[in-house]
NUDOMI-924558 format. One line per field, with one value per residue: y, z, x of N, C-alpha, C, O in turn; residue in one letter; residue number from 0. Coordinates in Angstrom, 3 decimals, always signed. Atoms other than C-alpha are relative to their C-alpha. Example, Ala and Ser with C-alpha at 12.3 -4.5 7.8 and 13.67 -1.06 7.14 Angstrom:
n.c2 = [-1.190,-1.190]
n.c3 = [+0.000,-0.060]
n.c1 = [+0.890,-0.820]
ca.c2 = [-4.500,-1.060]
ca.c3 = [+7.800,+7.140]
ca.c1 = [+12.300,+13.670]
c.c2 = [+1.200,+1.090]
c.c3 = [+0.000,+0.730]
c.c1 = [+0.900,-0.770]
o.c2 = [+1.181,+2.198]
o.c3 = [+0.665,+0.899]
o.c1 = [+1.936,-0.261]
type = [A,S]
seq = [0,1]
This chain:
n.c2 = [+0.120,+0.833,+1.361,+0.433,+0.057,+1.286,+1.173,-0.031,+0.556,+1.240,+0.765,-0.023,+0.791,+1.353,+0.529,+0.236,+1.263,+1.115,+0.192,+0.719,+1.465,+0.975,+0.187,+1.167,+1.166,+0.607,+0.249,+1.277,+0.923,+0.237,-1.187,+0.574,+0.231,-1.475,-0.711,+0.536,-0.746,-1.553,-0.176,+0.477,-0.916,-1.092,+0.128,+0.159,-1.197,-0.772,+0.626,-0.173,-1.406,-0.469,+0.441,-0.742,-1.437,-0.113,+0.290,-1.036,+0.212,-0.730,-0.974,-0.415,-1.446,-0.574,+1.087,-0.150,+0.177,+0.059,+0.027,+1.383,+1.191,-0.442,+0.701,-0.577,+0.728,+0.173,+1.113,+1.149,+0.414,-0.395,+0.151,+1.311,+0.932,+0.077,+0.509,+1.483,+0.612,+0.046,+1.068,+1.202,+0.365,+0.427,+1.404,+0.922,+1.292,+0.263,+0.874,-0.785,-0.857,-1.154,-0.875,-0.633,-1.122,-1.031,-0.875,-1.273,-1.061,-0.869,-0.423,-1.058,-1.368,-0.639,-0.603,-1.213,-1.015,-0.335,-0.641,-1.289,-0.613,-0.115,-0.895,-1.316,-0.519,+0.226,+1.098,+1.113,-0.329,+1.257,-0.397,+1.151,+1.109,+0.573,-0.245,+0.611,+1.472,+0.269,-0.038,+0.886,+1.325,+0.054,+0.206,+1.398,+1.186,+0.041,+0.304,+1.464,+0.656,-0.339,+0.843,+1.398,+0.139,-0.013,+1.207,+0.985,-0.385,+0.376,+1.433,+0.584,-0.013,+1.157,+1.358,+0.127,+0.123]
n.c3 = [-1.386,+0.202,+0.213,-1.177,-0.669,+0.413,-0.543,-1.603,-0.064,+0.330,-1.107,-1.225,+0.361,-0.077,-1.471,-0.637,+0.620,-0.289,-1.659,-0.249,+0.512,-0.863,-1.351,+0.420,+0.394,-1.162,-0.775,+0.262,-0.120,-1.073,-0.092,+0.076,+1.764,+0.458,-0.530,+0.857,+1.152,-0.181,-0.383,+1.245,+1.289,-0.447,+0.171,+1.281,+0.590,-0.294,+0.772,+1.363,+0.381,+0.034,+1.256,+1.034,-0.025,+0.130,+1.519,+0.674,+0.778,-0.597,-1.117,-0.966,-0.340,-1.223,-0.890,-1.253,-0.142,+1.307,-0.052,-0.581,+0.767,+1.593,+0.263,-0.597,-1.191,+0.024,+0.928,-0.267,-1.306,-0.467,+0.870,+0.537,-0.954,-0.462,+1.295,-0.056,-1.163,+0.506,+1.094,-0.592,-0.477,+1.117,+0.592,-1.030,+0.248,+1.411,+0.585,+0.792,+1.136,-0.670,-0.542,+1.040,+0.455,-1.010,-0.185,+0.956,-0.751,-0.687,+0.746,+0.885,-0.398,-0.521,+1.190,+0.302,-1.128,+0.322,+1.428,-0.330,-0.667,+0.920,+1.023,-0.670,-1.177,-0.139,-1.017,+0.661,+1.444,+0.837,+0.808,+0.694,+0.653,-0.695,+0.397,-1.051,-0.036,-0.880,-1.390,+0.141,-0.195,-1.337,-1.070,+0.202,-0.300,-1.464,-0.939,+0.163,-0.608,-1.476,-0.245,-0.265,-1.438,-1.086,+0.131,-0.306,-1.555,-0.548,+0.338,-0.933,-1.433,-0.210,-0.211,-1.417,-1.147]
n.c1 = [+0.705,+1.097,-0.616,-0.379,+1.015,+0.642,-0.781,+0.224,+1.363,+0.008,-0.686,+0.886,+1.018,-0.445,-0.079,+1.133,+0.538,-0.617,+0.163,+1.429,+0.023,-1.007,+0.469,+1.024,-0.579,-0.624,+1.144,+0.457,-1.019,-1.186,-0.829,-1.473,-0.199,+0.068,-1.379,-1.091,+0.172,-0.398,-1.537,-0.739,+0.166,-0.772,-1.402,-0.441,+0.230,-1.046,-1.311,+0.129,+0.167,-1.404,-0.663,+0.561,-0.308,-1.448,-0.206,+0.514,+1.315,+1.132,-0.454,+1.039,-0.358,+0.604,-0.016,-0.170,-1.155,-0.670,-1.509,-0.394,+0.561,+0.289,+1.256,+1.263,+0.473,+1.477,+0.420,-0.789,+0.296,+1.214,+1.176,+0.127,+0.317,+1.435,+0.660,-0.378,+0.672,+1.380,-0.005,-0.057,+1.257,+1.105,-0.297,-0.356,+0.347,-0.001,-1.030,-0.698,+0.376,+0.632,-0.887,-0.721,+1.101,+0.405,-1.325,+0.162,+0.968,-0.859,-1.164,+0.377,+0.146,-1.434,-0.630,+0.621,-0.415,-1.448,-0.143,+0.721,-0.957,-1.269,+0.286,+0.475,-0.607,-1.401,-0.015,-0.866,-0.637,-0.480,-1.291,-0.807,+0.872,+0.909,+1.320,+1.184,-0.051,-0.962,+0.830,+0.996,-0.643,-0.758,+0.909,+0.773,-0.813,-0.278,+1.251,+0.183,-1.116,+0.398,+1.385,-0.335,-0.903,+0.890,+0.560,-0.895,-0.133,+1.165,-0.129,-1.173,+0.585,+0.983,-0.644,-0.485,+0.992]
ca.c2 = [+44.620,+42.941,+39.667,+39.591,+39.947,+37.248,+34.864,+35.645,+34.896,+31.883,+30.473,+31.419,+29.877,+26.629,+26.455,+26.810,+24.089,+21.794,+22.374,+21.378,+18.241,+17.211,+17.589,+15.450,+12.899,+12.220,+11.789,+8.449,+5.184,+3.422,+6.491,+4.576,+3.843,+7.766,+8.653,+6.266,+7.773,+11.274,+10.638,+8.566,+11.148,+14.083,+12.783,+11.600,+14.772,+16.786,+14.449,+14.462,+18.102,+18.898,+16.941,+18.573,+22.213,+21.573,+20.068,+23.397,+22.014,+23.865,+26.953,+28.433,+32.294,+32.868,+30.269,+29.731,+30.195,+31.022,+31.381,+27.842,+25.799,+26.015,+23.805,+24.460,+23.406,+23.856,+21.613,+19.128,+18.901,+19.922,+19.916,+16.777,+14.537,+15.457,+14.546,+11.303,+10.482,+11.110,+8.902,+6.103,+6.378,+6.407,+3.170,+1.461,-1.694,-1.493,-3.826,-2.512,-1.652,+0.656,+1.996,+2.961,+4.780,+6.511,+8.036,+10.397,+12.054,+13.396,+13.719,+15.807,+18.571,+18.919,+19.316,+21.947,+23.855,+23.651,+24.660,+27.541,+28.545,+28.372,+30.513,+33.121,+33.394,+33.281,+30.310,+27.863,+28.349,+25.511,+25.562,+23.425,+21.842,+20.931,+20.491,+19.560,+15.916,+15.665,+16.669,+14.455,+11.356,+12.141,+12.587,+9.551,+7.185,+8.427,+8.300,+4.820,+3.876,+5.448,+3.490,+0.217,+0.868,+1.507,-1.666,-3.714,-2.202,-3.208,-6.862,-7.326,-6.226,-8.596,-11.503,-10.586,-10.617]
ca.c3 = [+28.331,+26.821,+26.005,+29.608,+31.080,+28.821,+29.965,+33.655,+32.994,+31.115,+33.993,+36.672,+34.701,+34.173,+37.851,+39.042,+36.658,+37.488,+41.318,+41.316,+39.178,+41.352,+44.641,+42.944,+41.624,+44.888,+46.603,+45.042,+45.904,+45.644,+46.385,+46.388,+42.420,+41.944,+43.998,+41.959,+38.811,+39.844,+41.211,+38.027,+35.582,+37.489,+37.689,+34.153,+32.957,+34.526,+33.090,+29.543,+29.437,+30.496,+27.553,+25.157,+26.358,+26.445,+22.864,+21.859,+20.600,+23.173,+25.288,+28.078,+27.980,+30.898,+33.774,+37.433,+38.847,+35.689,+37.083,+38.599,+36.035,+32.081,+32.236,+32.773,+36.333,+36.180,+33.267,+34.398,+38.024,+38.104,+34.784,+33.132,+36.188,+37.143,+33.557,+33.978,+37.355,+35.690,+32.619,+34.985,+36.884,+33.671,+32.584,+35.940,+34.811,+31.042,+28.768,+26.530,+23.658,+25.667,+27.349,+24.011,+22.568,+25.853,+25.996,+23.195,+25.528,+27.505,+25.076,+22.554,+24.702,+26.311,+22.699,+21.877,+25.070,+24.039,+20.448,+21.619,+24.116,+21.438,+19.033,+21.572,+24.491,+25.691,+27.885,+25.283,+21.980,+19.528,+17.853,+15.520,+13.887,+16.817,+15.856,+17.764,+16.532,+18.535,+21.702,+20.782,+20.402,+23.686,+25.721,+24.406,+24.631,+28.147,+29.478,+28.141,+29.794,+33.185,+32.950,+32.490,+35.435,+37.576,+36.285,+36.769,+40.438,+41.085,+39.670,+41.830,+44.836,+44.395,+43.929,+47.207,+49.203]
ca.c1 = [+39.015,+35.999,+37.976,+39.159,+35.764,+34.411,+37.253,+36.415,+32.656,+33.320,+35.681,+32.981,+30.081,+31.984,+33.054,+29.597,+28.441,+30.993,+30.954,+27.268,+27.969,+31.010,+29.052,+26.072,+28.602,+30.202,+26.887,+26.222,+27.705,+30.225,+32.149,+35.499,+35.033,+34.288,+37.445,+39.470,+38.029,+38.702,+42.150,+43.323,+41.810,+43.198,+46.686,+46.850,+45.285,+48.021,+50.882,+49.503,+48.487,+52.160,+53.482,+51.172,+51.820,+55.715,+55.487,+53.775,+50.429,+48.362,+48.646,+46.686,+47.165,+44.691,+45.248,+45.369,+48.784,+50.462,+54.139,+53.878,+51.770,+51.525,+48.514,+45.004,+44.147,+40.533,+40.019,+42.695,+41.636,+38.078,+35.939,+37.136,+37.357,+33.808,+32.730,+34.581,+32.987,+29.459,+30.371,+31.464,+28.273,+26.178,+27.957,+28.350,+26.547,+27.039,+28.863,+31.649,+29.750,+27.383,+30.292,+31.856,+28.573,+27.845,+31.461,+30.418,+27.677,+30.485,+33.367,+31.429,+30.284,+33.963,+35.158,+32.615,+33.453,+37.242,+36.706,+34.406,+37.035,+39.833,+37.883,+36.334,+38.534,+42.098,+41.483,+43.085,+45.057,+45.472,+48.907,+51.165,+48.227,+46.200,+42.530,+39.080,+39.606,+42.875,+40.857,+38.104,+40.312,+42.326,+39.214,+37.325,+40.110,+41.078,+37.592,+37.382,+40.773,+39.639,+36.217,+38.080,+40.608,+37.567,+35.937,+39.171,+39.618,+35.958,+36.666,+39.904,+37.970,+35.195,+37.514,+39.160,+36.065]
c.c2 = [-0.902,-1.540,-0.517,-0.309,-1.154,-1.393,-0.154,-0.637,-1.257,-1.095,-0.229,-0.906,-1.555,-0.477,-0.141,-1.272,-1.062,-0.435,-0.711,-1.355,-0.757,-0.248,-1.101,-1.279,-0.828,-0.468,-1.450,-1.066,-0.825,+1.196,-0.336,-0.131,+1.441,+0.498,-0.412,+0.548,+1.379,-0.052,-0.539,+1.005,+1.300,-0.109,-0.166,+1.203,+0.933,-0.495,+0.208,+1.399,+0.651,-0.349,+0.912,+1.352,+0.137,-0.297,+1.216,-0.094,+0.826,+0.986,+0.524,+1.435,+0.373,-1.309,+0.240,-0.178,-0.183,-0.007,-1.447,-1.166,+0.563,-0.695,+0.608,-0.818,-0.213,-1.137,-1.157,-0.671,+0.059,-0.414,-1.504,-1.142,-0.049,-0.750,-1.527,-0.771,-0.299,-1.063,-1.426,-0.259,-0.464,-1.449,-0.960,-1.352,-0.469,-0.798,+0.928,+0.845,+1.134,+0.901,+0.989,+1.138,+1.005,+1.016,+1.406,+1.013,+0.929,+0.605,+1.210,+1.365,+0.675,+0.572,+1.167,+1.091,+0.477,+0.924,+1.419,+0.968,+0.484,+1.168,+1.383,+0.600,-0.106,-1.152,-1.110,+0.486,-1.273,+0.506,-1.235,-1.067,-0.660,+0.400,-0.709,-1.390,-0.519,-0.095,-1.004,-1.534,-0.122,-0.133,-1.184,-1.090,+0.120,-0.309,-1.486,-0.860,+0.118,-1.012,-1.372,-0.127,-0.044,-1.377,-1.164,+0.108,-0.629,-1.593,-0.538,+0.115,-0.914,-1.258,-0.182,-0.181,-1.292]
c.c3 = [-0.169,-0.056,+1.461,+0.946,-0.468,+0.445,+1.386,+0.164,-0.514,+1.072,+1.095,-0.403,+0.041,+1.395,+0.735,-0.505,+0.435,+1.542,+0.223,-0.533,+0.833,+1.428,-0.169,-0.236,+1.239,+1.028,-0.208,+0.116,-1.115,-0.275,-0.256,-1.499,-0.482,+0.451,-0.742,-1.489,-0.149,+0.107,-1.204,-1.144,+0.246,-0.224,-1.396,-0.891,+0.035,-0.930,-1.472,-0.564,+0.028,-1.181,-1.070,+0.065,-0.177,-1.400,-0.815,-0.805,+0.636,+0.997,+0.501,+0.405,+1.390,+0.885,+1.312,+0.305,-1.053,+0.074,+0.539,-0.983,-1.424,-0.337,+0.438,+1.067,+0.070,-0.780,+0.566,+1.322,+0.283,-1.083,-0.574,+0.928,+0.341,-1.149,-0.013,+1.067,-0.481,-1.174,+0.799,+0.749,-0.939,-0.607,+1.064,-0.293,-1.605,-0.523,-0.922,-1.023,+0.405,+0.468,-1.030,-0.505,+0.993,+0.336,-0.688,+0.661,+0.746,-0.701,-0.927,+0.503,+0.445,-1.264,-0.412,+0.902,-0.409,-1.171,+0.056,+0.778,-0.872,-0.932,+0.580,+1.178,+0.072,+1.054,-0.662,-1.415,-0.533,-0.774,-0.611,-0.580,+0.837,-0.404,+1.129,-0.030,+0.849,+1.462,+0.101,+0.249,+1.465,+1.002,-0.012,+0.468,+1.553,+0.903,+0.041,+0.893,+1.468,+0.430,+0.238,+1.141,+1.133,+0.055,+0.449,+1.552,+0.493,-0.095,+1.147,+1.453,+0.338,+0.135,+1.305,+0.979,+0.213]
c.c1 = [-1.130,+0.298,+0.269,-1.192,-0.723,+0.810,-0.408,-1.360,-0.014,+0.598,-1.188,-1.104,+0.325,+0.395,-1.196,-0.553,+0.456,+0.132,-1.242,-0.033,+0.878,-0.525,-1.168,+0.778,+0.468,-0.932,-0.447,+0.994,+0.387,+0.985,+1.524,+0.313,-0.017,+1.242,+0.953,-0.093,+0.600,+1.470,+0.889,-0.009,+0.725,+1.575,+0.426,-0.166,+1.208,+1.379,-0.243,-0.039,+1.649,+0.759,-0.309,+0.278,+1.487,+0.353,-0.463,-1.284,-1.130,+0.628,-1.202,+0.399,-0.467,-0.184,+0.101,+1.630,+1.037,+1.729,+0.455,-0.451,-0.219,-1.141,-1.217,-0.557,-1.382,-0.340,+0.490,-0.533,-1.546,-1.210,+0.119,-0.048,-1.428,-0.739,+0.413,-0.749,-1.559,-0.193,+0.204,-1.286,-1.136,+0.244,+0.311,-0.426,+0.041,+1.129,+0.709,-0.574,-0.824,+0.856,+0.565,-1.109,-0.245,+1.108,-0.146,-0.840,+0.748,+1.339,-0.442,-0.258,+1.445,+0.591,-0.600,+0.449,+1.523,+0.168,-0.672,+1.104,+1.340,-0.448,-0.366,+0.523,+1.484,+0.254,+0.918,+0.241,+0.440,+1.086,+0.492,-1.038,-1.037,-1.492,-0.916,+0.247,+1.089,-0.627,-0.922,+0.562,+0.530,-1.323,-0.705,+0.758,+0.432,-1.105,-0.196,+1.144,-0.349,-1.232,+0.457,+0.966,-0.909,-0.506,+1.028,+0.197,-1.225,+0.120,+0.823,-0.571,-0.975,+0.587,+0.628,-0.780,-0.635]
o.c2 = [-1.714,-2.337,-1.688,-1.184,-1.873,-2.470,-1.302,-1.494,-2.020,-2.213,-1.343,-1.843,-2.358,-1.636,-1.009,-2.123,-1.972,-1.571,-1.743,-2.193,-1.933,-1.182,-1.994,-2.298,-2.049,-1.135,-2.010,-0.916,-0.786,+1.361,+0.485,+0.111,+1.651,+1.303,+0.364,+0.757,+1.799,+0.622,+0.004,+1.216,+1.820,+0.713,+0.461,+1.475,+1.367,+0.216,+0.816,+1.747,+1.332,+0.500,+1.602,+1.862,+1.169,+0.263,+1.213,+0.737,+1.183,+0.786,+0.517,+1.635,+0.942,-2.137,+1.411,-1.028,-1.160,-0.319,-1.835,-2.250,+1.712,-0.490,+1.554,-1.873,-1.345,-2.103,-2.054,-1.886,-0.540,-1.100,-2.285,-2.071,-1.158,-1.621,-2.392,-1.901,-1.366,-1.724,-2.372,-1.407,-1.371,-2.114,-1.997,-2.175,-1.581,-0.851,+1.990,+2.027,+2.174,+2.098,+2.182,+2.341,+2.169,+2.075,+2.492,+2.201,+2.082,+1.627,+2.244,+2.367,+1.849,+1.702,+2.071,+2.160,+1.662,+1.926,+2.314,+2.111,+1.486,+2.022,+2.435,+1.669,-0.444,-1.245,-1.717,+1.143,-1.974,+1.618,-2.351,-2.281,-1.468,+1.574,-1.437,-1.968,-1.602,-1.101,-1.631,-2.315,-1.121,-1.079,-1.769,-1.878,-0.903,-0.923,-2.109,-1.968,-0.872,-1.573,-2.051,-1.222,-0.666,-2.003,-2.143,-0.945,-1.303,-2.226,-1.433,-0.671,-1.394,-2.062,-1.281,-0.604,-1.437]
o.c3 = [+0.725,+0.431,+1.734,+1.804,+0.332,+0.600,+1.813,+1.027,+0.076,+1.210,+1.537,+0.356,+0.617,+1.727,+1.608,+0.297,+0.762,+2.009,+0.894,+0.017,+1.108,+2.081,+0.665,+0.248,+1.332,+1.966,+0.711,-0.268,-2.018,-1.353,-0.800,-1.949,-1.453,-0.286,-1.074,-2.126,-1.094,-0.632,-1.449,-1.909,-0.654,-0.878,-1.789,-1.777,-1.007,-1.688,-2.049,-1.591,-0.884,-1.680,-1.645,-1.033,-0.739,-1.933,-2.003,-1.660,-0.011,+1.657,-0.088,+1.484,+2.188,+0.524,+1.596,-0.323,-1.151,-0.873,+0.582,-1.008,-1.599,-1.468,+1.225,+0.816,+0.358,-0.234,+0.815,+1.404,+1.287,-0.767,-0.515,+0.526,+0.477,-0.912,-0.407,+0.822,-0.213,-1.317,+0.426,+0.700,-0.753,-1.121,+0.713,+0.121,-1.990,+0.031,-1.241,-1.230,-0.219,+0.305,-0.790,-0.399,+0.617,+0.914,-0.296,+0.377,+0.897,-0.305,-0.973,-0.097,+0.234,-1.249,-0.710,+0.427,-0.429,-1.233,-0.688,+0.395,-0.619,-1.232,+0.007,+1.640,-0.969,+1.673,+0.011,-2.035,+0.066,-1.301,-0.262,-0.617,+0.314,-0.556,+2.035,+1.057,+1.375,+2.168,+1.160,+1.081,+2.128,+1.789,+1.050,+1.305,+2.234,+1.964,+1.065,+1.360,+2.193,+1.523,+1.154,+1.696,+2.142,+1.113,+1.045,+2.187,+1.498,+0.883,+1.898,+2.353,+1.468,+0.952,+1.858,+2.037,+1.129]
o.c1 = [-1.368,-0.504,+0.004,-1.067,-1.321,+0.235,-0.533,-1.546,-0.779,+0.100,-1.470,-1.352,-0.409,+0.146,-1.189,-0.938,-0.305,+0.217,-1.231,-0.747,+0.637,-0.060,-1.320,+0.287,+0.346,-0.495,-1.045,+2.154,-0.449,+1.557,+2.263,+1.433,+0.710,+1.810,+1.849,+0.939,+1.268,+2.187,+1.966,+0.932,+1.385,+2.217,+1.410,+0.644,+1.699,+2.038,+0.658,+0.543,+2.116,+1.497,+0.533,+0.500,+1.852,+1.311,-0.141,-1.590,-2.115,+1.648,-2.283,+0.958,+0.279,-1.020,+0.355,+2.262,+1.780,+2.451,+1.623,+0.132,-0.626,-1.580,-1.232,-1.139,-1.772,-0.873,-0.316,-0.714,-1.934,-2.182,-0.830,-0.749,-1.946,-1.575,-0.369,-1.171,-2.111,-1.222,-0.490,-1.726,-1.948,-0.656,+0.874,+0.390,-0.322,+2.226,+0.175,-0.300,-0.617,+0.615,+0.751,-0.867,-0.381,+0.865,+0.282,-0.692,+0.342,+1.899,+0.225,+0.131,+1.752,+1.080,+0.181,+0.834,+1.853,+0.881,-0.271,+1.354,+2.010,+0.387,-0.085,+0.126,+2.048,+1.314,+1.751,-0.595,+1.255,+1.047,+0.106,-0.837,-1.805,-1.830,-0.510,+0.268,+0.831,-0.551,-0.912,+0.101,+0.250,-1.360,-0.917,+0.317,+0.508,-0.986,-0.473,+0.880,-0.250,-1.306,-0.007,+1.059,-0.576,-0.445,+0.579,+0.227,-1.002,-0.276,+0.437,-0.275,-1.054,+0.139,+0.686,-0.316,-1.445]
type = [M,K,K,I,K,T,N,Q,Q,A,L,A,A,L,C,V,L,F,L,G,L,L,V,Y,A,F,R,R,P,P,R,K,D,W,M,L,A,Y,L,F,N,A,A,S,N,M,A,I,D,N,V,V,V,N,K,G,Y,I,E,Y,P,V,R,L,F,P,K,I,F,E,T,H,L,L,F,N,L,F,Y,Y,P,T,A,T,I,L,Y,N,Q,M,T,Y,R,D,K,P,L,H,Q,L,Y,K,V,F,I,F,S,V,P,L,V,F,I,E,A,W,A,N,A,N,T,K,L,V,K,W,K,K,G,W,R,W,Y,H,T,F,L,G,I,T,I,K,S,L,I,T,R,W,I,V,Q,L,A,R,Y,I,T,S,K,E,E]
seq = [0,1,2,3,4,5,6,7,8,9,10,11,12,13,14,15,16,17,18,19,20,21,22,23,24,25,26,27,28,29,30,31,32,33,34,35,36,37,38,39,40,41,42,43,44,45,46,47,48,49,50,51,52,53,54,55,56,57,58,59,60,61,62,63,64,65,66,67,68,69,70,71,72,73,74,75,76,77,78,79,80,81,82,83,84,85,86,87,88,89,90,91,92,93,94,95,96,97,98,99,100,101,102,103,104,105,106,107,108,109,110,111,112,113,114,115,116,117,118,119,120,121,122,123,124,125,126,127,128,129,130,131,132,133,134,135,136,137,138,139,140,141,142,143,144,145,146,147,148,149,150,151,152,153,154,155,156,157,158,159,160]
């Protein structure tokens, strides 16, 4: 019973935190860039996480709509996309080298949260040799790709004007 309460409290705390951050993130212009970052990140999260779960590397024992989704909807559609928007805002005018080192400001806390959840809750279970560094590399690379897609879209839009 205590473990279930911990899971619910962890989800509630993360929801409050990231809801506040998401509202803050979308208040800053250019909103179309942040919407692109959000949509690309959320869609690719769902696709990648579906593969990882189906291959048996990660399991989410406690999740929303467990009969429909095997993935963690809150992380894929809420937590990580919000962090990606904030990363994009933080690196809006940065050169690639600065983008590279600033990505760690966002990827490291997300990895710590997942590692803590793996050890202390039933929100995520790493299996088949999955370790923290797999999550770290995945989040870091995907955040950079999302950043570069937003930058490419901004470049194409500026050429059309």
